[in-house]
N, C-alpha and C positions, 0 to 999 in steps of 0.2 A: 504494500500500499504506500502511495505517496503521502506527503505531508498534507496535501489538499484532501485526500481521502480521509485522513485521520481527522482533519478539521471538521469534516461533515459528520463523522461519527461522534465527535465531542459535542457538536451543536445539537445533535439529537438527544444527547444524554442530559442536557441542561434542564428540561422540564422535570425529569425524574429526580435529579438532585435537589431542585427547589421543593418538590413534594415531600422530601424526607423531612423538612423543617416545618413547612406549613403549606397547605393548599392555597392559601390566600397570599402567600408571600410574593412581592413584586420587586424585582431587581432588574436592571438593564442587562441586556444579553452580553455574555463575556466577549472579550476581544482575544483572538487567537493569533499568535506569531508563528508563522511557518518557516521563517528564515531568521537568521541572527540579525539582519538588517531591520526586519520588522520588529523584532524584540527590542532592539536599540531605540527604535522610533517610539515604542510604547513605554520607554523608560524602565525596562525590566531586564536589561542585559546582564547575564549572569545569574538571574533568579529563575527558579523553576515555575513559580506562579507568584501572583501578587494580588492584593485587593486594595481598593481605595475607598476610605470611609466617606469623604466628602461627596464624591459623585456615585457612591454605591456601585463601584465597578469591580469586575473580576478579570484578571489578565493571565493567560496561559501561555507558556513558552514551550511549544511542542517539540522543538529540536533538542532542548536540554532534557525534557521528560524522556525522549527516545533514548538518550545517553544513559539514563538512569533506569531503563527498562520499565517505565511506568505509563507507556501509551495505552496499555490495556485496562487502565483504571480510571476512566473518565468520570464515572459517578462518584467514586470515593474522593477524588481530588476536587471536583466541583463542589460537592456537598461540604468538604472541609473548608473551602474558601467562603462559601455561603455562611458557614458557622461562625466565622470571624465577624460577619455583619450582624448576626443574630444574637450570639452568646458572649463571645470574648474576642476583642474588647467590647464590641457593640456599637460604641459611639466615640467621638474624637476626644472628649474630656476623660473618659475612662482609659482611652489609649495612653494618654499623657500621665494619668495617675498611676497606672501600672508601670510605665517607664520610669517615673520619678521614684517609685518605691523600690524598683529593681536597681536603679542607679545608686541609691543610698546603701543598698545592701552589699554591693560588690566594690569596696574602696580599691583604688588603684587600677581597677579594670572597668571603669565607667564607660569606655569606648565599646565594650561588649554588651552594654545594657539593652540595646535594641534586639540583639539576637537572643539574649537570655529571656527577655520579655516575650519574644515570639515563640520560643520553645515552651514557655509556660501556657500560653494561650492555645498553642497546638495541642498540648496535653488535655486541656479542658475540653476542647472541640472534639478531638478524636475519641476520647473515652465516652462522650455522649453518643456519638455516632455508632461506636462499636456496641454499646450496651442497649440502645433503644431503637436503632435504625436497621439493625441486621447487616451492617456493612463489615467486611473483613479488612480492617485496617491493618492487622497484623501481617496479612499477606502482602499488602502494599509495601511495607518496610522490609519484607524478605526479598522482594524484587530488587531493591536498591543495591548498588555496589556497596559492600561492607567497608566500614572504616576501621582502622586498627586503633584508633584513639580511645582513651578511657572516657572522655566526656560523652561521646556518642554511645559508647557501650552502656554507660550508666543510664543515659536517657531511654535506650530501647529496653533495658532491664526493667525500668519503671513501668513501661507498657506491659511487660510480661507479668509483673506483680498485679497490675491493675485488672488484667484479663485472665489471671489464674493459668498462665502458661509456663511449661517447664523452662528452667534456665537454659539460655542458648537456642531456644526454638526460633527466635526472630533473627539473631545474629550471634556469632560465636564470641566468647570472651577474648579480650585482647591478651596477647602473650605478655605485655608489659605490666600486667595488673600486679600490684605489690601485696595487697591484702584482700582475699576474697570475703573475709568476714566484714570489713569496713564496707566493701562494695555492696554486699547483700543488705547491710543495715541501712545504708543511704538510699538504696533502691526501695526498701520497705517504707522509709520515712517519705520518699517522694510520692509513692503511691498513696500513702495516707493523707498527704498534704492535698493531693488532687481530690480525693474522696471528701475530705472535710470542707475544703474551700471551693468546691465546684460552683456554688452559687455566689461566692464572694471572691472573684478572681483578683481583685485589687489587693486584698490582704494576703491571699495566698501567694501572689507573685513574689512578695518579700521573703516569705518562708522558703519558697523554691530557690530563690537567688542565693540565700544564705547557704543552703544545702550544696549548691552548685559551685560556690566560690572556691573551695579548696581544690576541686577538680579542674576548674578553669585555670588556677594558678599552676597546676602541674603541667598542663600542655597548652600553652598559649597559642602555639602555631596551629594545632588542630582546631581550636576554637575559631581562630581567624579564618581558616580555609572553609570550615563548615558554614560560618556566618555569611560568607559571600554567596553560597549556593542555596541553602535552605533557610531563606528568610522572606516569607510572603508578605510581612508587614513593612517591607522596604519602601513602598510608595503609599502607605496608608494615609499619610497626612498631605500627599501631594495635592496642591491647588486649594487647600483649606485655609480659612481664616483662623486666627487665634481664637479658640473657643472661649465663650463666656464662663467665668468661674476659675480660670486658670490660676489667677492670683491667689486663690484660697486653697491651693493644693498644699497639704501638709503631710509628707510622707511619714508613716509610722516608723517608730524605731525598729530597726531590723531584729528579728527574732528567729533563731534557728529552730526548725520544726521539732528537734529533740527537746527543746525547752517549752514547747507549747502544749498546755494540758489538753487541748482538744485533739491534737495529733497523737500525743502519748499520754493517754489518761492513766492515772495510777489509782490504786485501791484506796489510798488515803487522801485522794484529791477532793477538795471541797466543792469543785465545779460540778454541777449536775450534767448529765449527759446532753450533748448538744449546746452547752453553754459556750459562749465565745470567750476566748482568753482576753484578759484585760491588757491592751497594749499601752505602753508608755506613749505619751503625746509626742508627735513628731515636731520637728523644728520648722517654723515657717520659712519658706523659700524667699530669699530677697530677690529683687529684680534681675540681677545678673545671672543668678542660678535658674531662674525661670527662662531667661534667654538661652542658656546652655541647654536646658532641657528641650526647648522648642527646636533648636537647631539639631539636636541629637535625634529628634523625631522626624526631621526632614523639612521643617519650615525655615524659610529665609527671612530672619528678622533681625534687626539691629538692636543693641541694647537700649538706645534711646526710645525706640518704638515700644519695646517691652516695658520700659519704666512708665511711659505715659499710660499704658493699658493698666499696669499693676496699681498705680496710684488712683486711677479713675475707679477701678473696681473696689478697692479698699474704701475710698471716700464715699461711694454710693451707699454704703451700709450705715453712714452716719449723717446723711444730709438733713439739714434743718432749714426753716424758712428765714430768708433775710429780712432786714427792716424795711418798712414801707410806711407811707403816710397818705392820709386822705387828701384828695385834690378836688375842687369843684369841677364838674364836667363841663364840656364845651356848651355855650348857650345855643338854643334852638333858633333858626331863622324864622321871622314872623313878617308876613306881608302886611304893609300898613297903608298903602295907597299908590297913586300913579304920579309920575313926574313927566314933564315934556321931554321928548328926545329930539335932539337937534343934530345937524351935521357936525362931525367932529367928536361926538360922544362915542364911547366904546360900542361896538356893534353888538357885543354879547349882552348889553343891557337893554336892547330893544325888545319890547314885548309885542311880537307880531300879532298874537291872538287879540289883545286888548286894543291894539291900533286898528285892526280890521273891524272890530265891533263898533268903533267910532265912525269909520268911513271905509268903504271898499277901495278907495283910492289912497295909497300911502303918500303923503306929502311931508317931507322932513320938516320938523318944527312946528307943523300945523296939526296934522292927524296922528302923528307918531308919538307914542308914550313909552316910558320905562317904568318898570315896577320898583317901588321904594321898599326896601327891606329894613326891618328893625330886628332886635334881638329879644328873645324871651329867656330869662335866666332859667337854667336847669336845676331841678331839685336833687338830682342824683349826684352822688360823689363816686370817685374812683380812687384806687390806690396807686400812688406813684412809687415804684421801688427806688430805694436809695442805692446808688451805685457803690462799688467797692474799689478803693485805690490801695492795693496791697504791696508792701515792700517787705522782702524776705532776705535776711542775711545769708550770704554764701561764702563767708570767709573761711580761713583755714580751720577754725574751731567748729565748723558745722559739717555734718556727715554728707557724703556724696550720696544722692538719692539712688544712684544705679547700683553702687557697691554694697550699700547697706540700707536699712530702713531709716528714712529721714522723717521724723515726726514733723519737722517744719514744712516739708513738701506735702505731707499728708494732711496736716491741719490747714495749710493754704488751700489744698484741693477741696476739703470739705466745705470751707467757708465760700470759696469761689463758685463751686458748683450748686451750692445752696442759693447763692445770689442769682445765678443763671436760671434756676428753676422758677423763680418768682418774676422773671422778666428784667432783672437788673443787668448792668453791664459791669465788666470787670477789667481793670487794668493791673497788671502784675509787673513789678520791677524786681529783678534779682540783682543783688549788688555785693561787691567785695572791696577790692582795693581801688586805687585811682585808675580811672579808665576802664574798670571792670563792671559793666552795667548792661544787663540784658533786659529788654521790655517787650511787652506785647504791643502791637501797632495801635496804641491808644486804648480807649475803653471798648472792648469787644465782647462778643457773645459766642465765640467759637471755643468749644472745649479744648480742641487740640492746640490752639494758639496759647491758651492759658497753661495747660499742663506741660507743654514743651518747655516753657520758661521755668516753671516750678521744678521740673526734673533735671534742669541743667545744674552745673556746679563750676565754681571758679577755684575755691580753695586758697585764696590769696590773703593779703592784708585786709585791714578794716578801714574803709573811708566811705562814709555815706554819700550817695550821689545827689548832692544839693541841686545840681543843675537840672535833674529829672523832676524834682519836686517843684523847682521855680517855673520850669516850662509848663507843667501841668496846671498850676493854680495861679500863677501870677502873670505869665505871658499869654497863654491861650486857654483860659479856664473854660471847662465845659459848661453847658447850660443847665445840667441837672445837678442835684445835690449828690454828695458822695461821702462815705465814711473812709477815713485814712486809717489803715491798719499796719502796724509795724510788728514783725516777728524777728527777734534778735536776742542779744545778750547785752552786756554792758558796753559792747562796741557801738551801740546805737548813740552813745554820747557824742560821737563825731557828727551827729546831726547839728549840734550847735557850734561846730567850727566854722570859720570863714569859708565862703565858697571861692571858686576860681577868680571871681571878680573882686574879691575883698569885702563882699557884703556879709553882714552878720548872719550866721546860720540860725541863731536864736530868734532873731526878728523874722527871718524867712519862714521858719516853722511856725511861728504864731500867725503870720499873714496867711499861710497856706491853710492852717486849721480854720481860720475865720472864713476864707473863701469857699471852702469845701461845704460849709453849712450842715454837714451831716455828722460832725463829731469826729473824734480821733482816739485811737486806742494803741497803747504800746504793750506787747507781751514780751517780757524780758526774763530770760533765764539768768538768775542772779544767785551766786553762792554766797557763803558767809564772808569771804574775802572781799567780794564786790560790794556787799552791803555796807561793809566797814570802810570802804574807800571814800574819802572825803569828796573827791570830784564826782563820783557816781551818785552820792547822796545829793550833792548840789544840783546835778543834772535832773534827778527825779523831782526835787522840790520845784525847780523852775518849770519843768514840763507840767506838773500838776497845776502850777499857778496859771499857766497858759490855757488850761482846759483839757489837757490830755488825760485819758483814763489809763492808770497804770496797773497792769496785771503782772506782778512778779511771780515766777514759778521756780521751783527748785530742780526739776528735771524736765526733759523734753517730752516724756510720756504724758505729762500733765496737760500738754497742748491739746490732746484729744478732748478732755473735759471742757477746756476753754472753747474749742471749735464748736462743740455742740450747744454750749450755752450762750455763745456770743449773739447769734442772731435772735434767739428767743428774747433775750433782754432788750435788744434794740427794737424788736416788734412791740413789746410792751410799752416801751417809752414812746414809740411813734403813735400808738393808739391814745396814750394819755395826752400828748401834745396836740392831736387832732381834735 
C-alpha cells in the first residue's frame, strides 16, 4: 500500500475513534502527512502524532508511523489523540497547570518537563482506552522498535502493571538495569499513581514526575532522543492566546508517590479510603516564571507581555469603585418663538416649515423665520468620575515587576483599573533618577497603555520628575478634576527639591494639588529610621499643611489594603460633598 492508500484507511477509521469517546463528540477531521515535507509544513517534523488544543486539531505523521510499525493501528492512535482533547489535558489552562507541576518536580531537568508531562497524560488516556473501550494498547507498544533505555522500560512496565500483564510481555528489560527490586517498586508506584489520580491529572502529574526524576537523571541522552519522537503535545498550544487564569497557577509542592497516603495507604493511616492527601501550598509563580512556563509550552511571549497579563489578572480580583461626584445634567432645549431670518444668517437656523406656513413664497427677510430656542434646566444629575494622576517610584529600592512580585505595580493596577471601570481616565508616571521618566500619553482609558508603564522598571537613583507634574497641572491642565496619588518611600521628599528651572518644588506641588481639584494622597513605605529622620518629618509636616493625605505603611504588602480602601473612601467623600 502507498502512503495515499494508508491515508484513506486512516480517514475511514476516524468516525470509529470518535465514537469510542462519545457519539456526540465533534472535532475537525485530522490532517495526515504522507511525506516528510508535508509533516514539516504541519509543524510536526520528527513527531509521530500531534494535537492542538486551540484549534481542536489532530495531526498524523504517516511516514514516521511506518518506521515504528504502527500503520496497522489507526483506531488506537486516533482514539489516543482524541483522548488528549477529552480527558488529559483537556484544555489549555490544565495543559499549563500540568506542565508547571511537572517543571517544579524535576529540578535541573526542566527542559524535559513537556515530555514528562506528555508521558503522564498518555498513561491516563491509554489506561482509559484499554480498560473501557476494548482497545489493545499493549499490542501497539509491542509493535514499536524497542528502546534499550531504562526510562522507557520503566514506562512500559507501568503499563504492564496497570493491565496485569507479565513482566517483559510488552518489551524486554534493559540489560543495563541495576536493581530489579527498585525497578519493580517504582513501576508499582507508577501504576498506583495512575489509578489514584486518573480523575485529577494535574495533581498526579507531580507525583509521576517525582517518580521519574531519578531515572531521567540516569540516562539523559535516552530521554532526549525519546522526547523528540514520542511527544504528541509538541504543538498543543500552537496558535493559542495566553489562557485566562494563568497568573493564578500555583504548582503544588512536589511529593514522591511513596510519601502519598493515597498511593501507599498504611494500616495506621488516619486518612479514610479515597481521601486526598493534604499537599503543602505551592509557591506563587512570579511573572518571569510564568513567561518561562508559557515558552516551554510553545507560546511565543515576551516578559513584558506576560507581566502586563499577570498584574491585570491579579488586579481584577480586587477592583473597587473610584471616586465620583454628582454633576447637573445638560439643559434640555425649549422652543420659545420665531425670529426673522435674513440674508447672511446661518442657513441651518432657517425654519423652512414655519416659513412656508407664512407664505408659499420664500422671501428672505420678509417671509422667512428662524426658531428661537431657550433652555429648560434638567432635574436629573449624573456622576462625573474623578480622574487619577498616578506617580509610582521605580528607583533601585523598588522591586522589578517582572522578576518578582511588585506590590507597587499591583496596587497601581488595582486603583487604575478601578478608575477605568467607572469611566475615569488615568495617567501613570513611572519615575526614578534624573531623566528616567516613563508616562502614558496623557490621561487614557487603554488598559495596556497603563499596565505597560506600571510593569516597567528603571532601578536607578531617586529624583522626582517635577517637569511632569508641572506640565500636567500648570502648563496644560486637563478640564476634568483628578486625584493625584503618589506611591513611594522617603525618596518622595525630592518632590520639594527645585526643578530644572530653579522653581521651588514645594510651591509647584502645592499649586498642582490646588489645580487638580480632586485631592492628593501620598502612600509612603517608611521604616523607623525614616520616621526618625528630621528632613523626612519636615517633608511630611509640610505636605500635610498643603493638604496632602499621608498614608504611611511599614511594608509593601500593606499596599493591597490601601488600594482596596482608597476608592471607597473617596466615593463616600464625593457623595457627602455632592
